[in-house]
C-alpha positions in Angstrom: -48.5 -77.7 52.8 -44.9 -78.7 52.3 -44.5 -79.9 48.7 -46.3 -79.7 45.4 -44.7 -82.1 42.8 -41.3 -80.4 42.7 -39.9 -82.0 45.9 -38.9 -78.6 47.2 -40.3 -77.4 50.5 -42.9 -74.7 49.9 -42.2 -71.9 52.3 -45.2 -69.6 51.5 -48.2 -69.6 49.2 -50.9 -67.2 48.0 -54.3 -67.8 46.4 -55.4 -65.5 43.6 -58.7 -63.6 44.4 -60.6 -65.6 41.8 -59.4 -68.9 43.4 -58.0 -70.3 40.2 -54.2 -69.7 40.7 -52.0 -70.7 43.5 -48.6 -69.1 43.7 -45.9 -70.8 45.8 -42.3 -69.9 46.8 -40.0 -72.6 47.9 -36.6 -73.2 49.5 -35.0 -73.7 46.1 -35.6 -70.0 45.2 -38.4 -71.0 42.8 -41.7 -69.2 42.2 -44.4 -71.6 40.8 -47.9 -70.8 39.6 -50.4 -73.7 39.8 -53.8 -74.0 38.2 -56.5 -75.4 40.5 -58.3 -77.7 41.1 -55.8 -79.9 39.4 -52.8 -78.3 41.1 -51.1 -78.4 37.7 -47.9 -76.3 37.6 -48.2 -73.8 34.7 -45.0 -71.8 35.3 -41.7 -71.9 37.2 -39.2 -69.1 37.6 -36.0 -69.3 39.5 -35.1 -66.0 41.2 -31.7 -64.8 42.4 -32.2 -64.9 46.1 -34.1 -66.8 48.9 -37.8 -66.1 48.7 -39.6 -64.9 51.7 -43.3 -64.4 50.7 -45.7 -63.9 47.8 -49.0 -62.2 47.4 -51.5 -61.7 44.6 -52.5 -58.0 44.3 -55.4 -59.0 41.9 -56.0 -61.8 39.5 -53.1 -60.9 37.2 -50.6 -59.1 39.4 -48.2 -60.9 41.9 -45.5 -59.6 44.2 -42.8 -61.8 45.5 -40.4 -60.8 48.3 -36.9 -62.1 48.3 -33.9 -61.7 50.5 -32.4 -59.1 48.1 -35.3 -57.7 46.2 -39.0 -57.3 45.7 -40.2 -58.8 42.4 -43.4 -57.6 40.6 -45.0 -59.9 38.0 -48.0 -59.7 35.6 -49.6 -63.1 35.1 -51.0 -63.5 31.6 -51.9 -67.2 31.1 -52.5 -68.3 27.6 
């Protein structure tokens, strides 16, 4: 996988345990959350450093590792 709509190169991705959400980090320092199977982007967040990796801890908690920090998120879709 290299791109998903944004045109930026996806550097890492992680599937949620329930298989509904796909988190991606890309070379433009963006975290994106996609809903499957449509691959529709539901959220975008620009972080302050290069992003190295991402991982779902469960269906609503996500950790993202950047060059300068570790970011913890709670995913609460409407």
